[in-house]
C-alpha positions, -999 to +999 in steps of 0.1 A: +501+739+496+511+768+475+502+804+482+473+805+456+456+774+472+461+789+507+445+821+495+416+802+479+411+781+511+411+812+533+387+831+509+362+802+510+365+799+548+358+837+552+328+834+529+314+806+549+319+824+582+304+856+567+272+838+555+268+820+588+273+852+609+248+870+587+222+842+593+229+844+631+226+882+631+193+880+612+179+854+636+191+869+669+187+906+661+160+904+635+137+879+650+145+887+686+144+925+684+133+940+651+104+917+642+095+907+678+060+924+677+047+907+645+063+874+656+046+876+690+012+872+673+022+836+666+025+811+695+051+784+696+047+758+724+025+782+743+050+811+741+049+841+718+073+833+689+092+866+692+099+860+728+109+824+721+134+836+694+149+861+718+153+836+746+159+802+730+157+804+692+189+825+687+209+802+709+196+770+692+203+787+658+238+796+669+245+759+680+231+747+646+254+772+628+284+759+647+275+723+636+271+735+600+305+753+601+322+722+614+306+700+588+314+724+559+350+730+571+356+692+572+345+691+536+367+721+527+397+706+545+392+673+526+389+692+493+422+709+500+439+679+515+442+693+550+441+670+580+441+678+617+468+652+623+492+662+596+518+676+620+514+647+644+520+621+617+546+639+598+562+658+627+572+627+647 
């Protein structure tokens, strides 16, 4: 892969990470701290929604974002012809 393609790959990787980190920050900080009072007026499974986001929602969102990152990076790797086993296959 030439330098231009490496730079494009890294740029797209950073953009993906940035978007996912912003989503995570909005959910964990926003829903769990900033908007907790308005969210607590809504009940989710018998628990105030703001409390639920602070205790469980941000963790579940983080796990979902990890899965999304893995899925999108697999697609990006395939687009750029990168495989995990490239060194194993070609190095031996």
